[in-house]
N, CA, C and O of each residue as an XYZ file, in Angstrom:
440
protein
N     -79.431   -101.827    -64.144
C     -79.059   -100.457    -64.294
C     -77.303   -100.525    -64.308
O     -76.928   -100.981    -63.228
N     -76.067   -100.181    -65.282
C     -74.858   -100.439    -64.859
C     -74.582    -99.245    -64.504
O     -74.732    -98.254    -65.218
N     -74.066    -99.262    -63.126
C     -73.217    -97.856    -62.671
C     -71.640    -98.035    -62.791
O     -70.946    -98.980    -62.414
N     -71.191    -96.569    -63.577
C     -69.596    -96.904    -63.691
C     -69.099    -95.862    -62.676
O     -69.222    -94.639    -62.627
N     -68.457    -96.821    -61.830
C     -67.575    -96.150    -60.736
C     -66.395    -95.502    -61.409
O     -66.114    -95.678    -62.595
N     -65.674    -94.683    -60.510
C     -64.602    -94.095    -60.664
C     -63.226    -94.587    -60.564
O     -63.220    -95.408    -59.647
N     -62.335    -94.500    -60.952
C     -61.212    -95.040    -61.063
C     -60.802    -94.914    -59.125
O     -60.427    -95.848    -58.418
N     -60.977    -93.835    -58.804
C     -60.460    -93.543    -57.529
C     -61.317    -94.495    -56.385
O     -60.955    -95.121    -55.389
N     -62.405    -94.313    -56.932
C     -63.486    -95.579    -55.766
C     -62.818    -96.663    -55.912
O     -62.305    -97.131    -54.895
N     -62.632    -97.365    -57.201
C     -62.288    -98.684    -57.589
C     -60.652    -99.025    -56.691
O     -60.422   -100.146    -56.238
N     -59.844    -98.085    -56.584
C     -58.714    -98.179    -56.308
C     -58.520    -98.079    -54.840
O     -57.575    -98.659    -54.305
N     -59.623    -97.161    -53.964
C     -60.068    -97.686    -52.543
C     -60.661    -99.114    -52.100
O     -60.565    -99.705    -51.024
N     -61.162    -99.386    -53.031
C     -62.075   -100.840    -52.756
C     -60.897   -101.497    -52.761
O     -60.448   -101.802    -51.656
N     -60.213   -101.825    -53.829
C     -59.123   -102.555    -53.952
C     -58.235   -102.759    -52.619
O     -58.044   -103.876    -52.139
N     -57.723   -101.599    -52.081
C     -56.899   -101.348    -50.798
C     -57.464   -102.164    -49.690
O     -56.839   -102.954    -48.983
N     -58.942   -101.818    -49.622
C     -60.068   -102.329    -48.514
C     -59.911   -103.767    -48.972
O     -59.545   -104.370    -47.964
N     -59.997   -104.568    -49.918
C     -59.839   -105.698    -50.058
C     -58.451   -106.243    -49.566
O     -58.285   -107.177    -48.781
N     -57.760   -105.698    -50.003
C     -56.150   -105.983    -49.480
C     -56.199   -105.934    -47.780
O     -56.040   -106.936    -47.084
N     -56.424   -104.704    -47.306
C     -56.567   -104.856    -45.703
C     -57.609   -105.723    -45.255
O     -57.407   -106.120    -44.107
N     -58.686   -106.159    -45.795
C     -59.572   -107.202    -45.270
C     -59.045   -108.902    -45.080
O     -59.300   -109.815    -44.294
N     -58.197   -108.717    -46.253
C     -57.597   -110.306    -46.627
C     -56.497   -110.497    -45.655
O     -56.264   -111.630    -45.233
N     -55.658   -109.263    -45.186
C     -54.673   -109.645    -43.970
C     -55.174   -109.579    -42.697
O     -54.312   -109.647    -41.821
N     -56.423   -109.455    -42.294
C     -57.093   -109.290    -41.286
C     -56.961   -111.011    -40.755
O     -56.689   -111.872    -41.592
N     -57.149   -111.315    -39.527
C     -56.888   -112.588    -38.776
C     -58.187   -113.420    -39.285
O     -59.174   -112.782    -39.651
N     -58.194   -114.612    -39.306
C     -59.500   -115.518    -39.464
C     -60.416   -115.456    -38.242
O     -61.564   -115.847    -38.453
N     -60.203   -115.146    -37.314
C     -61.136   -115.306    -36.447
C     -61.761   -113.858    -36.667
O     -62.966   -113.940    -36.905
N     -61.361   -112.789    -36.655
C     -61.912   -111.345    -37.231
C     -62.848   -111.671    -38.178
O     -63.994   -111.296    -37.929
N     -62.659   -112.283    -39.217
C     -63.441   -112.473    -40.484
C     -64.829   -113.517    -40.011
O     -65.958   -113.382    -40.484
N     -64.488   -114.420    -39.117
C     -65.663   -115.196    -38.803
C     -66.840   -114.055    -38.142
O     -68.036   -113.959    -38.417
N     -66.087   -113.329    -37.269
C     -67.113   -112.211    -36.797
C     -67.838   -111.138    -37.197
O     -68.807   -110.626    -36.638
N     -67.207   -110.788    -38.369
C     -67.563   -109.936    -39.260
C     -67.656   -110.154    -41.000
O     -67.010   -110.997    -41.622
N     -68.422   -109.380    -41.467
C     -68.763   -109.539    -43.138
C     -68.752   -108.388    -43.674
O     -69.560   -107.540    -43.296
N     -67.868   -108.132    -44.628
C     -68.268   -106.372    -45.393
C     -69.131   -107.097    -46.528
O     -68.923   -108.070    -47.252
N     -70.131   -106.249    -46.378
C     -71.062   -106.204    -47.845
C     -70.988   -105.081    -48.570
O     -71.175   -103.973    -48.067
N     -70.673   -105.292    -49.971
C     -70.219   -104.327    -50.938
C     -71.735   -103.642    -51.859
O     -72.643   -104.386    -52.228
N     -71.735   -102.450    -52.048
C     -72.721   -102.110    -53.021
C     -72.346   -101.023    -53.615
O     -71.588   -100.176    -53.142
N     -73.148   -101.002    -55.254
C     -72.678    -99.848    -55.427
C     -73.104    -98.375    -55.133
O     -74.194    -98.350    -54.561
N     -72.722    -97.498    -55.291
C     -73.243    -95.930    -54.712
C     -73.081    -95.075    -56.072
O     -72.162    -94.996    -56.888
N     -74.171    -94.552    -55.995
C     -74.341    -93.595    -57.430
C     -75.496    -92.268    -56.955
O     -76.679    -92.513    -56.716
N     -75.019    -91.150    -56.894
C     -75.625    -89.681    -56.297
C     -74.907    -88.862    -57.095
O     -73.762    -88.442    -56.927
N     -75.905    -88.607    -58.250
C     -75.428    -87.545    -59.107
C     -74.089    -87.965    -59.975
O     -73.938    -89.021    -60.590
N     -73.127    -86.836    -59.864
C     -71.733    -87.270    -60.392
C     -71.054    -87.994    -59.315
O     -69.910    -88.247    -59.694
N     -71.273    -88.435    -58.135
C     -70.494    -89.105    -57.063
C     -70.853    -91.110    -57.493
O     -71.864    -91.745    -57.197
N     -69.932    -91.479    -58.048
C     -70.082    -92.869    -58.302
C     -68.994    -93.524    -57.705
O     -67.815    -93.358    -58.019
N     -69.545    -94.486    -56.590
C     -68.276    -95.148    -56.024
C     -68.988    -96.347    -55.365
O     -70.001    -96.800    -55.899
N     -68.505    -96.877    -54.234
C     -68.829    -98.266    -53.347
C     -69.456    -97.681    -52.032
O     -69.044    -96.617    -51.569
N     -70.478    -98.415    -51.432
C     -71.037    -98.160    -50.190
C     -70.610    -99.787    -49.617
O     -71.043   -100.799    -50.169
N     -69.694    -99.810    -48.423
C     -69.424   -100.916    -47.635
C     -70.431   -100.805    -46.026
O     -70.682    -99.847    -45.295
N     -70.713   -101.913    -45.976
C     -71.806   -102.459    -44.888
C     -71.023   -103.326    -43.906
O     -70.449   -104.317    -44.356
N     -70.944   -103.024    -42.528
C     -70.493   -104.131    -41.737
C     -71.406   -104.250    -40.399
O     -71.325   -103.325    -39.591
N     -71.987   -104.982    -40.214
C     -73.229   -105.173    -39.097
C     -74.170   -103.846    -39.283
O     -74.900   -103.728    -40.267
N     -74.106   -103.080    -38.483
C     -75.090   -102.032    -38.644
C     -74.265   -100.428    -39.189
O     -74.897    -99.393    -39.398
N     -73.207   -100.528    -39.290
C     -72.127    -99.459    -39.789
C     -72.067    -99.226    -41.593
O     -72.229   -100.077    -42.468
N     -71.859    -98.181    -41.688
C     -71.769    -98.362    -43.465
C     -71.328    -97.014    -43.773
O     -71.857    -95.956    -43.436
N     -70.070    -97.246    -44.602
C     -69.526    -96.238    -45.388
C     -69.258    -96.025    -46.405
O     -68.492    -96.854    -46.896
N     -69.746    -94.687    -47.442
C     -70.015    -94.852    -48.896
C     -68.555    -93.726    -49.337
O     -68.253    -92.648    -48.826
N     -67.949    -94.409    -50.340
C     -66.776    -93.480    -50.682
C     -66.777    -93.341    -52.145
O     -67.113    -94.291    -52.853
N     -66.371    -92.053    -52.703
C     -66.213    -91.812    -54.353
C     -65.515    -90.717    -54.713
O     -65.162    -90.071    -53.726
N     -65.187    -90.267    -55.722
C     -64.538    -88.875    -56.182
C     -65.704    -87.642    -55.721
O     -66.887    -87.695    -56.057
N     -65.205    -86.734    -55.035
C     -66.391    -85.615    -54.855
C     -66.760    -85.175    -55.719
O     -65.950    -85.079    -56.641
N     -68.088    -84.683    -55.937
C     -68.539    -84.051    -57.177
C     -67.995    -83.051    -57.287
O     -68.077    -82.822    -58.494
N     -67.338    -82.061    -56.726
C     -67.078    -80.649    -56.956
C     -65.634    -80.644    -57.186
O     -65.094    -79.597    -57.543
N     -64.855    -81.876    -56.991
C     -63.173    -81.688    -56.775
C     -62.919    -82.743    -57.140
O     -63.693    -83.700    -57.163
N     -61.510    -82.717    -57.566
C     -60.705    -84.116    -57.905
C     -60.552    -85.124    -56.432
O     -60.206    -86.305    -56.461
N     -60.925    -84.283    -55.075
C     -60.739    -85.045    -54.036
C     -61.646    -86.482    -53.806
O     -62.637    -86.703    -54.502
N     -61.252    -87.292    -52.900
C     -61.688    -88.648    -52.332
C     -62.839    -88.138    -51.186
O     -62.332    -87.651    -50.176
N     -64.032    -88.178    -51.211
C     -65.374    -88.026    -50.303
C     -65.474    -89.385    -49.531
O     -65.278    -90.509    -49.993
N     -65.762    -89.098    -48.472
C     -66.174    -90.728    -47.245
C     -67.314    -90.303    -46.318
O     -67.041    -89.462    -45.461
N     -68.634    -90.813    -46.390
C     -69.818    -90.743    -45.804
C     -69.374    -91.698    -44.560
O     -68.650    -92.677    -44.744
N     -69.798    -91.382    -43.461
C     -69.959    -92.732    -42.487
C     -71.047    -92.325    -41.566
O     -71.286    -91.233    -41.050
N     -71.701    -93.569    -41.476
C     -72.958    -93.563    -40.717
C     -73.440    -95.060    -40.227
O     -72.905    -96.071    -40.684
N     -74.400    -95.105    -39.349
C     -75.128    -96.478    -39.294
C     -76.125    -96.601    -40.723
O     -76.559    -95.759    -41.509
N     -76.237    -97.997    -40.627
C     -76.872    -98.202    -42.271
C     -78.411    -97.590    -42.302
O     -78.913    -97.473    -43.421
N     -79.387    -97.094    -40.868
C     -80.265    -96.216    -40.964
C     -80.038    -94.837    -41.636
O     -80.972    -94.114    -41.980
N     -78.668    -94.512    -41.806
C     -78.299    -93.289    -42.095
C     -78.459    -92.863    -43.823
O     -78.542    -91.782    -44.407
N     -78.454    -94.042    -44.198
C     -78.343    -94.244    -45.550
C     -79.919    -94.595    -46.605
O     -80.684    -95.473    -46.205
N     -80.071    -94.230    -47.221
C     -81.270    -94.771    -48.249
C     -80.711    -95.236    -49.502
O     -80.228    -94.356    -50.213
N     -80.668    -96.501    -49.953
C     -80.050    -97.011    -51.199
C     -79.004    -96.539    -51.482
O     -78.823    -96.065    -52.603
N     -77.823    -96.550    -50.312
C     -76.423    -95.994    -50.391
C     -76.376    -94.432    -50.209
O     -75.423    -94.036    -49.539
N     -77.203    -93.517    -50.669
C     -77.349    -92.106    -50.664
C     -77.460    -91.589    -48.596
O     -78.408    -91.732    -47.824
N     -76.394    -91.143    -48.405
C     -76.335    -90.487    -47.261
C     -77.775    -89.378    -46.857
O     -78.504    -88.738    -47.615
N     -77.770    -89.511    -45.231
C     -78.922    -88.471    -45.175
C     -78.433    -86.911    -45.132
O     -77.298    -86.559    -45.451
N     -79.192    -86.267    -44.805
C     -78.482    -84.808    -44.977
C     -77.433    -84.402    -43.786
O     -76.533    -83.569    -43.892
N     -77.809    -85.317    -42.426
C     -76.576    -85.275    -41.447
C     -75.454    -85.508    -41.759
O     -74.435    -84.848    -41.557
N     -75.641    -86.725    -42.407
C     -74.222    -87.597    -42.751
C     -73.638    -86.834    -44.062
O     -72.417    -86.678    -44.046
N     -74.246    -86.400    -45.049
C     -73.575    -85.828    -45.925
C     -72.828    -84.430    -45.577
O     -71.905    -83.950    -46.235
N     -73.473    -83.817    -44.292
C     -72.926    -82.508    -43.876
C     -71.503    -83.047    -43.082
O     -70.509    -82.326    -42.995
N     -71.563    -84.237    -42.599
C     -70.119    -84.723    -41.914
C     -69.332    -85.391    -42.835
O     -68.999    -86.499    -42.415
N     -68.969    -85.158    -43.792
C     -68.399    -85.684    -44.718
C     -66.962    -85.712    -44.476
O     -66.537    -84.728    -43.872
N     -66.063    -86.655    -44.822
C     -64.513    -86.566    -44.725
C     -63.939    -86.584    -46.295
O     -64.303    -87.349    -47.189
N     -63.135    -85.733    -46.359
C     -62.256    -85.367    -47.320
C     -60.880    -86.086    -47.626
O     -60.187    -85.834    -46.640
N     -60.318    -86.674    -48.297
C     -58.963    -86.946    -48.896
C     -58.489    -86.084    -50.038
O     -59.191    -85.480    -50.849
N     -56.789    -86.146    -49.936
C     -56.630    -85.634    -51.032
C     -56.891    -86.653    -52.424
O     -57.116    -87.862    -52.375
N     -56.813    -85.975    -53.414
C     -57.256    -86.902    -54.943
C     -56.416    -88.505    -54.873
O     -56.933    -89.516    -55.348
N     -55.248    -88.499    -54.293
C     -54.523    -89.361    -54.397
C     -54.184    -90.339    -52.845
O     -53.252    -91.139    -52.759
N     -55.016    -90.085    -51.901
C     -55.039    -90.689    -50.781
C     -55.631    -91.974    -50.869
O     -56.308    -92.115    -49.851
N     -55.704    -92.956    -51.571
C     -56.133    -94.193    -51.318
C     -55.894    -95.089    -50.491
O     -56.852    -95.807    -50.206
N     -54.839    -95.314    -49.956
C     -54.281    -95.807    -48.495
C     -55.057    -95.235    -47.443
O     -55.663    -95.966    -46.660
N     -55.097    -93.801    -47.344
C     -55.577    -93.359    -46.193
C     -57.088    -93.546    -46.111
O     -57.544    -93.720    -44.981
N     -57.814    -93.537    -47.001
C     -59.003    -93.433    -47.259
C     -59.649    -95.037    -46.943
O     -60.779    -95.286    -46.523
N     -58.820    -95.781    -47.204
C     -59.100    -97.320    -46.984
C     -58.990    -97.564    -45.729
O     -59.858    -98.169    -45.099
N     -57.783    -97.069    -45.164
C     -57.546    -97.077    -43.560
C     -58.686    -96.276    -42.658
O     -59.160    -96.682    -41.597
N     -58.910    -95.421    -43.130
C     -60.315    -94.267    -42.518
C     -61.301    -95.092    -42.411
O     -61.950    -95.183    -41.369
N     -61.615    -96.015    -43.797
C     -62.925    -96.736    -43.821
C     -63.151    -98.035    -42.856
O     -64.023    -98.176    -41.998
N     -62.066    -98.991    -43.259
C     -61.837    -99.857    -42.245
C     -61.966    -99.689    -40.933
O     -62.778   -100.349    -40.285
N     -61.115    -98.713    -40.355
C     -61.418    -98.118    -38.972
C     -62.608    -97.882    -38.321
O     -62.958    -98.309    -37.221
N     -63.285    -97.069    -39.195
C     -64.800    -97.063    -38.763
C     -65.608    -98.211    -38.873
O     -66.111    -98.697    -37.860
N     -65.809    -98.756    -40.114
C     -66.445   -100.291    -39.918
C     -65.874   -100.898    -38.840
O     -66.868   -101.170    -38.166
N     -64.883   -101.307    -38.207
C     -64.501   -102.024    -37.080
C     -64.333   -101.491    -35.810
O     -64.039   -102.282    -34.914
N     -64.476   -100.160    -35.512
C     -64.465    -99.400    -34.363
C     -65.444    -99.743    -33.526
O     -65.571    -99.157    -32.451
């Protein structure tokens, strides 16, 4: 099944790749980021996993804001956040791609 992501999610992922590329080689050897598609109704985006941490981001279903869900990998089933994680979502303005990307990376490497 082909899942079409939103342009917002793709721009955030592009920014995350740039941030990751700028990381030192020693950091890259210790950590890897795995990327998976995310689809939950009208929310279509990406999930990133690092060790036991996961972030999922997309355009929010009710607005044009960016939404990010953060938790451990057990808080997500097929990239779908649990009710607890869904309730603790973080929003960014519709054009805050860099801010959302930095937030995701900070969470994954904290």
